[in-house]
KEROKE-472909 format. One line per field, with one value per residue (C-alpha): residue number from 1; chain; x, y, z. Coordinates in steps of 0.5 Angstrom, whole numbers, plus 500, padded with zeros to 3 digits. Example, Ala and Ser with C-alpha at 12.3 -4.5 7.8 and 13.67 -1.06 7.14 Angstrom:
BEGIN
tortor <- c(1_2)
lomi <- c(A_A)
xx <- c(525_527)
yy <- c(491_498)
zz <- c(516_514)
//
This chain:
BEGIN
tortor <- c(1_2_3_4_5_6_7_8_9_10_11_12_13_14_15_16_17_18_19_20_21_22_23_24_25_26_27_28_29_30_31_32_33_34_35_36_37_38_39_40_41_42_43_44_45_46_47_48_49_50_51_52_53_54_55_56_57_58_59_60_61_62_63_64_65_66_67_68_69_70_71_72_73_74_75_76_77_78_79_80_81_82_83_84_85_86_87_88_89_90_91_92_93_94_95_96_97_98_99_100_101_102_103_104_105_106_107_108_109_110_111_112_113_114_115_116_117_118_119_120_121_122_123_124_125_126_127_128_129_130_131_132_133_134_135_136_137_138_139_140_141_142_143_144_145_146_147_148_149_150_151_152_153_154_155_156_157_158_159_160_161_162_163_164_165_166_167_168_169_170_171_172_173_174_175_176_177_178_179_180_181_182_183_184_185_186_187_188_189_190_191_192_193_194_195_196_197_198_199_200_201_202_203_204_205_206_207_208_209_210_211_212_213_214_215_216_217_218_219_220_221_222_223_224_225_226_227_228_229_230_231_232_233_234_235_236_237_238_239_240_241_242_243_244_245_246_247_248_249_250_251_252_253_254_255_256_257_258_259_260_261_262_263_264_265_266_267_268_269_270_271_272_273_274_275_276_277_278_279_280_281_282_283_284_285_286_287_288_289_290_291_292_293_294_295_296_297_298_299_300_301_302_303_304_305_306_307_308_309_310_311_312_313_314_315_316_317_318_319_320_321_322_323_324_325_326_327_328_329_330_331_332_333_334_335_336_337_338_339_340_341_342_343_344_345_346_347_348_349_350_351_352_353_354_355_356_357_358_359_360_361_362_363_364_365_366_367_368_369_370_371_372_373_374_375_376_377_378_379_380_381_382_383_384_385_386_387_388_389_390_391_392_393_394_395_396_397_398_399_400_401_402_403_404_405_406_407_408_409_410_411_412_413_414_415_416_417_418_419_420_421_422_423_424_425_426_427_428_429_430_431_432_433_434_435_436_437_438_439_440_441_442_443_444_445_446_447_448_449_450_451_452_453_454_455_456_457_458_459_460_461_462_463_464_465_466_467_468_469_470_471_472_473_474_475_476_477_478_479_480_481_482_483_484_485_486_487_488_489_490_491_492_493_494_495_496_497_498_499_500_501_502_503_504_505_506_507_508_509_510_511_512_513_514_515_516_517_518_519_520_521_522_523_524_525_526_527_528_529_530_531_532_533_534_535_536_537_538_539_540_541_542_543_544_545_546_547_548_549_550_551_552_553_554_555_556_557_558_559_560_561_562_563_564_565_566_567_568_569_570_571_572_573_574_575_576_577_578_579_580_581_582_583_584_585_586_587_588_589_590_591_592_593_594_595_596_597_598_599_600_601_602_603_604_605_606_607_608_609_610_611_612_613_614_615_616_617_618_619_620_621_622_623_624_625_626_627_628_629_630_631_632_633_634_635_636_637_638_639_640_641_642_643_644_645_646_647_648_649_650_651_652_653_654_655_656_657_658_659_660_661_662_663_664_665_666_667_668_669_670_671_672_673_674_675_676_677_678_679_680_681_682_683_684_685_686_687_688_689_690_691_692_693_694_695_696_697_698_699_700_701_702_703_704_705_706_707_708_709_710_711_712_713_714_715_716_717)
lomi <- c(A_A_A_A_A_A_A_A_A_A_A_A_A_A_A_A_A_A_A_A_A_A_A_A_A_A_A_A_A_A_A_A_A_A_A_A_A_A_A_A_A_A_A_A_A_A_A_A_A_A_A_A_A_A_A_A_A_A_A_A_A_A_A_A_A_A_A_A_A_A_A_A_A_A_A_A_A_A_A_A_A_A_A_A_A_A_A_A_A_A_A_A_A_A_A_A_A_A_A_A_A_A_A_A_A_A_A_A_A_A_A_A_A_A_A_A_A_A_A_A_A_A_A_A_A_A_A_A_A_A_A_A_A_A_A_A_A_A_A_A_A_A_A_A_A_A_A_A_A_A_A_A_A_A_A_A_A_A_A_A_A_A_A_A_A_A_A_A_A_A_A_A_A_A_A_A_A_A_A_A_A_A_A_A_A_A_A_A_A_A_A_A_A_A_A_A_A_A_A_A_A_A_A_A_A_A_A_A_A_A_A_A_A_A_A_A_A_A_A_A_A_A_A_A_A_A_A_A_A_A_A_A_A_A_A_A_A_A_A_A_A_A_A_A_A_A_A_A_A_A_A_A_A_A_A_A_A_A_A_A_A_A_A_A_A_A_A_A_A_A_A_A_A_A_A_A_A_A_A_A_A_A_A_A_A_A_A_A_A_A_A_A_A_A_A_A_A_A_A_A_A_A_A_A_A_A_A_A_A_A_A_A_A_A_A_A_A_A_A_A_A_A_A_A_A_A_A_A_A_A_A_A_A_A_A_A_A_A_A_A_A_A_A_A_A_A_A_A_A_A_A_A_A_A_A_A_A_A_A_A_A_A_A_A_A_A_A_A_A_A_A_A_A_A_A_A_A_A_A_A_A_A_A_A_A_A_A_A_A_A_A_A_A_A_A_A_A_A_A_A_A_A_A_A_A_A_A_A_A_A_A_A_A_A_A_A_A_A_A_A_A_A_A_A_A_A_A_A_A_A_A_A_A_A_A_A_A_A_A_A_A_A_A_A_A_A_A_A_A_A_A_A_A_A_A_A_A_A_A_A_A_A_A_A_A_A_A_A_A_A_A_A_A_A_A_A_A_A_A_A_A_A_A_A_A_A_A_A_A_A_A_A_A_A_A_A_A_A_A_A_A_A_A_A_A_A_A_A_A_A_A_A_A_A_A_A_A_A_A_A_A_A_A_A_A_A_A_A_A_A_A_A_A_A_A_A_A_A_A_A_A_A_A_A_A_A_A_A_A_A_A_A_A_A_A_A_A_A_A_A_A_A_A_A_A_A_A_A_A_A_A_A_A_A_A_A_A_A_A_A_A_A_A_A_A_A_A_A_A_A_A_A_A_A_A_A_A_A_A_A_A_A_A_A_A_A_A_A_A_A_A_A_A_A_A_A_A_A_A_A_A_A_A_A_A_A_A_A_A_A_A_A_A_A_A_A_A_A_A_A_A_A_A_A_A_A_A_A_A_A_A_A_A_A_A_A_A_A_A_A_A_A_A_A_A_A_A_A_A_A_A_A_A_A_A_A_A_A_A_A_A_A_A_A_A_A_A_A_A_A_A_A_A_A_A_A_A_A_A_A_A_A_A_A_A_A_A_A_A_A_A_A_A_A_A_A_A)
xx <- c(571_574_570_564_565_566_560_556_558_557_549_545_541_546_549_541_540_547_546_539_542_548_542_539_544_547_540_539_546_545_538_542_547_542_538_545_546_539_540_547_543_536_540_547_550_556_557_563_556_557_563_561_558_554_553_558_556_563_560_556_561_567_562_559_563_569_565_562_568_572_565_566_574_572_567_573_578_574_571_566_564_567_573_573_572_577_582_585_586_589_596_599_605_607_601_597_593_594_586_588_583_582_579_571_569_562_566_573_576_582_588_591_586_590_589_594_590_585_590_591_596_598_598_594_591_584_585_588_582_578_581_581_574_572_577_574_567_568_571_564_560_565_563_555_556_559_554_548_551_552_545_542_537_540_546_549_555_558_564_568_576_581_586_591_599_602_608_605_606_600_596_598_596_591_584_584_589_582_577_574_571_571_565_561_557_552_545_544_542_546_547_548_554_559_562_559_553_557_560_553_551_552_557_561_568_570_576_579_584_591_588_588_581_577_572_566_570_578_579_575_579_579_586_584_591_587_583_587_589_586_578_573_570_564_560_555_549_543_541_535_538_543_537_534_540_542_536_537_544_541_536_541_547_541_540_548_549_543_545_552_551_546_551_557_552_550_557_559_554_554_562_561_555_559_565_561_558_565_567_562_560_563_563_559_555_557_563_570_571_574_572_568_561_559_552_549_550_557_558_559_566_568_569_563_558_562_560_553_554_556_550_545_548_547_540_539_541_539_532_533_535_528_525_529_529_521_521_527_523_519_521_521_527_532_528_528_536_537_533_536_543_541_539_547_550_546_549_556_555_552_559_564_562_562_570_571_569_574_579_578_577_584_581_581_584_583_575_575_573_580_584_578_579_587_588_583_587_594_592_589_596_599_595_597_604_603_600_605_605_598_597_604_599_593_598_601_594_592_597_597_589_591_596_591_586_591_593_586_583_589_588_581_582_587_581_584_576_577_583_581_574_578_582_576_574_580_580_573_574_580_578_571_575_579_573_569_575_576_569_568_573_570_564_567_571_564_560_565_565_557_558_564_559_553_558_561_569_571_570_576_577_580_580_588_593_595_592_585_589_592_585_582_588_587_580_581_586_580_576_581_582_575_574_579_576_569_573_575_569_566_571_571_564_564_570_566_560_565_568_561_560_567_566_559_561_568_564_558_561_566_559_555_559_559_552_551_556_554_547_549_553_546_542_547_550_557_557_557_561_563_562_570_570_565_569_575_571_568_575_578_572_572_579_579_573_577_583_578_576_583_586_579_580_587_586_582_586_592_587_585_592_591_597_602_610_616_622_628_635_634_637_632_636_636_629_628_632_628_622_624_626_620_616_621_616_610_616_617_610_608_612_614_622_624_631_633_638_640_646_649_647_642_640_633_628_623_619_621_614_610_616_616_608_610_614_609_603_607_610_603_601_605_604_596_596_603_603_605_612_614_619_619_624_625_631_633_637_639_637_638_637_631_632_628_625_622_618_617_612_608_600_596_590_589_591_586_585_588_593_592_585_589_591_583_580_577_580_584_588_582_576_572_575_576_582_582_585_582_583_586_594_596_591_594_602_600_598_604_608_605_605_613_614_615_611_608_608_605_606_602_605_601_601_608_606_611_611_616_617_621_623_628_635_638_642_637_635)
yy <- c(721_723_718_719_726_725_720_725_731_727_725_728_731_735_738_740_743_746_749_752_755_758_761_763_766_770_773_776_779_781_785_788_790_793_797_799_802_805_809_812_814_817_820_822_821_817_809_812_815_807_808_815_816_822_823_829_832_829_827_833_837_833_833_839_845_844_844_851_854_853_857_862_863_864_869_873_872_874_880_882_883_889_887_881_885_890_883_884_876_875_875_873_868_867_866_863_867_865_866_866_864_858_851_850_842_843_846_845_851_850_856_855_856_853_859_858_853_860_865_866_866_872_875_881_886_884_876_877_882_876_872_876_878_870_869_874_871_865_867_871_864_862_868_867_860_861_866_861_855_859_861_854_853_852_855_862_866_873_874_881_882_884_881_876_878_874_875_877_884_884_881_885_892_896_896_903_902_899_904_898_899_893_889_884_878_875_872_873_881_887_885_878_879_878_872_870_869_864_861_859_856_847_847_853_855_862_865_872_877_875_870_863_859_858_851_846_840_840_834_840_838_845_849_855_857_859_865_871_873_880_876_875_868_867_860_856_851_852_847_845_844_839_835_834_833_828_825_823_821_816_813_812_809_804_802_801_798_793_792_791_786_782_782_779_773_771_771_767_762_762_760_755_751_753_749_744_743_744_738_734_735_730_724_718_717_712_709_709_709_716_716_723_723_727_730_732_739_738_734_741_745_749_755_754_754_760_763_761_764_771_771_769_775_780_777_778_785_788_785_788_795_797_795_798_805_804_803_806_810_803_799_793_795_793_785_785_788_781_777_778_778_771_768_770_767_761_760_762_757_751_753_754_746_743_746_744_736_737_739_733_729_732_733_740_743_737_739_745_746_750_744_740_744_745_737_736_741_738_731_734_736_730_727_731_730_722_724_727_725_727_733_736_734_738_743_743_744_750_754_752_755_760_762_762_765_771_771_770_776_781_779_781_787_790_789_783_779_774_770_771_768_762_762_760_755_752_751_749_743_741_742_738_733_731_731_727_722_722_721_715_712_713_710_704_703_705_699_694_696_695_688_686_688_684_677_677_676_675_682_685_692_696_704_705_707_713_714_710_704_703_703_699_694_695_693_688_685_685_681_676_677_676_670_666_668_665_658_658_659_653_649_650_649_642_640_641_637_632_632_631_625_622_623_620_614_613_613_610_604_601_603_599_593_593_594_587_583_585_584_577_575_577_573_567_567_567_559_560_557_563_567_569_570_576_578_578_583_588_589_590_595_598_600_603_607_609_611_615_619_621_622_627_630_631_634_639_642_642_645_650_652_650_645_646_648_647_649_646_644_637_633_630_625_621_622_619_614_612_612_608_603_603_601_596_590_594_596_588_586_591_588_595_596_602_605_611_616_621_624_623_629_634_640_643_648_643_641_633_630_633_631_624_624_628_622_616_619_620_613_610_613_610_603_604_606_605_599_592_590_598_601_607_613_617_622_628_633_641_645_654_655_650_642_637_631_628_621_618_612_609_609_603_606_611_619_624_631_637_635_641_637_631_634_635_632_626_626_619_618_611_614_608_607_601_601_603_610_615_621_625_624_628_634_633_633_640_643_640_642_649_650_649_654_649_647_642_640_634_633_627_625_620_614_617_620_625_628_634_636_643_645_652_650_650_656_660_666)
zz <- c(324_318_314_317_315_308_308_311_306_300_302_297_301_305_298_296_303_303_296_298_304_300_295_301_305_299_297_305_304_298_300_306_301_297_303_305_298_299_306_303_296_300_306_303_310_310_312_317_322_324_327_331_338_336_344_342_336_333_327_325_327_323_317_316_319_315_309_311_313_305_303_308_307_300_302_306_301_295_299_294_286_286_288_284_277_279_277_283_284_277_274_268_268_261_256_262_267_275_278_286_291_295_294_295_297_293_287_283_282_278_280_275_268_262_257_253_247_247_245_238_233_235_242_241_247_245_246_253_255_253_257_263_263_262_269_273_271_274_280_280_280_285_290_289_290_297_299_296_301_307_307_310_315_321_320_322_320_321_316_316_314_308_303_306_307_301_298_291_290_286_291_297_295_301_299_298_293_288_292_296_303_308_307_313_312_316_317_324_327_329_336_335_331_337_339_345_341_337_343_346_340_341_334_333_329_332_329_330_326_328_334_333_333_338_336_340_339_338_333_328_321_318_316_318_314_308_311_311_318_319_317_323_322_327_324_329_328_332_337_333_327_330_333_327_324_329_328_322_323_328_324_319_323_326_319_317_323_322_315_317_321_317_311_315_319_312_309_315_314_306_307_312_308_302_305_306_299_296_300_298_291_286_292_292_298_303_298_299_291_289_282_282_280_274_272_266_268_268_261_257_257_263_258_254_260_263_257_258_265_262_257_262_267_261_260_267_268_261_264_271_268_265_272_277_273_274_280_283_288_291_297_292_288_294_293_286_285_291_286_280_284_287_280_277_284_283_275_278_284_279_274_280_282_276_276_283_280_274_278_284_277_274_268_269_263_258_259_255_249_248_249_246_239_240_240_234_230_233_231_224_222_225_221_215_216_216_209_208_200_199_203_198_193_195_197_190_187_192_190_183_183_187_182_176_179_181_174_171_176_173_166_166_170_165_160_157_157_152_154_162_160_156_162_167_162_163_169_170_165_169_175_174_170_176_181_177_176_184_185_180_184_191_187_186_192_196_191_193_201_201_197_202_208_204_205_198_200_193_189_187_188_182_183_181_185_189_196_194_191_198_201_196_198_205_205_200_205_210_205_205_213_214_209_212_218_217_213_220_224_219_220_228_228_224_228_233_231_230_237_241_236_237_245_244_241_245_251_249_247_253_257_253_253_260_261_256_259_267_264_262_268_272_268_267_274_277_275_268_263_260_267_267_259_261_267_263_258_264_267_259_258_264_265_258_260_265_261_256_262_265_259_257_264_262_256_259_264_258_253_258_262_268_269_273_269_272_266_268_264_261_257_253_249_256_257_251_252_260_255_250_256_260_253_251_252_248_242_242_241_236_230_228_227_231_228_233_233_238_241_247_250_248_254_253_258_259_264_265_267_261_257_259_258_250_248_251_247_241_241_243_238_233_236_235_227_225_219_222_220_218_220_225_225_231_231_235_233_235_230_231_238_239_239_234_234_229_229_222_221_215_218_217_215_209_212_209_210_214_219_223_224_227_233_235_241_239_232_230_223_224_221_221_230_230_234_242_241_245_239_245_245_240_243_249_246_243_249_253_248_248_255_255_251_244_237_234_228_224_217_212_205_202_208_211_219_221_228_230_236_237_244_247_247_254_252_249_254)
//
């Protein structure tokens, strides 16, 4: 099930569809969010209306009556402009004026006026009088603002009373002390200025002197303690006004609920498809390979692409802002804002998908420009440290140049122009000479490298000592290596040609004889006098062809390394003696004087079967190519961590050429190829010895042929 889920989410169509659906649901969510904000802006109704039951007018009461009560309290407290002008609500505390009053919701009056900064250095009566006048003016502005706010359509009120009791002696004076009469304020007729008239309204707040207030709603959220105790405050809203306002509230509430549901559903669906997209992004469809698939859009560094996304966001915002300001009152502004936000969201989503891919691939930090830059700086510093001598030279030159230029600047600034110009000329000449000299060496190095690239490997590079000299020496070594490689390649090609020629010759010779004598037997019949001779030749040539084929197959296996090797502890001296016993008849008929020098025991790490074949091939090679009647030496001894076996003989044919070529297949010391050798024996010996972790060396000194085998001593770890 999990495998099917991974395969399904990794399908290209699933990823594309998920991406488009995410963008679409984001657009719908943003469209609802903008519509939500426009409802708030145009109706000035709080979104909390969506959570109220408006049938009992609770929302209307809580969001209107407290504001109007605070306004009425301000009027009741101040009474009139005459009371304010008398300075009744002011008091000096040190160098600050305390302005007593209530806090209004529609204004922001601070009860403490920080006038200390306005006082002159000398506290004069004139300065205090000006400050008092300014504080009284501010209180009058509050009072007038409160009256204007009370005179709202659909709102009725009746206010009367005096200053509340207060512990402050300056505020607790009676009205008659100021020569003021009690005042009242109302926007209803005189006959309606009673408690019953206001109580029959759908929404009301009634406060009688020295009594607890009565309200149409228990949850009034009104702090009536701020109103003077002897005040009368009757507040109410008319039925027609409440009905019209509730219609607006209902319309706003329905709009809020609709947009909230749309946003919630869109957000949930967007998150679901986002999970599907992030789970499948970077994965191969219908494949168990865990390698993350990266696209062209994922190649830029993550931090660089993030900067691009931010720039794109600024571009979209800068283009959208003037358009929105132009068509703010048009319904199209909702679509434009949602479209702009979707364009930004699309770029962010693409970047986020690339981020998830890099996290899945385990290369989040490494695929950032910050890491790449810091890593390159580290490598640069490391290279400077590795070339410490050159770095020190450059640093010393830079420091000396800085000191000289600083001295030159000081000299010129002090008016010594001539010495400064002379110093400039000297520095310029020295730097120019060094640069030209360095450029010349670089040019010679470049020319030499070009000639080597064109095949001239014998060129000599002379650019002096130092760093460029080291580079020139390295290039010369490369040239020598290339020359050697070319010679080895030519030699390999020549030996390959000789191999083909020798194989053709050695196979064609017995095959031709077999065909010829088979044809003679066919024509003359088995009753011919020479039939037995022909059969002997056929048998001899067939055996020769069989032996050649077997040796060729064996040599091919040995060269390719496709041979079974079983390394054990082996007594090499005993094995050589057994091989000599098997070849006793061949030694006797060869006419050679074999001189053997072996210790009693000689333990090595080798494969017994392979070593038997090695010794057999080496001795057979001696019997075929050694000069008749000459002496042959076979010695074995321990040398350091190896056991050394030497076989020396005098060749019957003249030896020439490179000794290493004798180990090539079908290569013989007898270039005329007049004997029965196949030319594979020494090649097989070399492959078998190498398979046993040994070495095989051929040495030629005139007609002296020497074969040496090195095998690991048994004590070698």
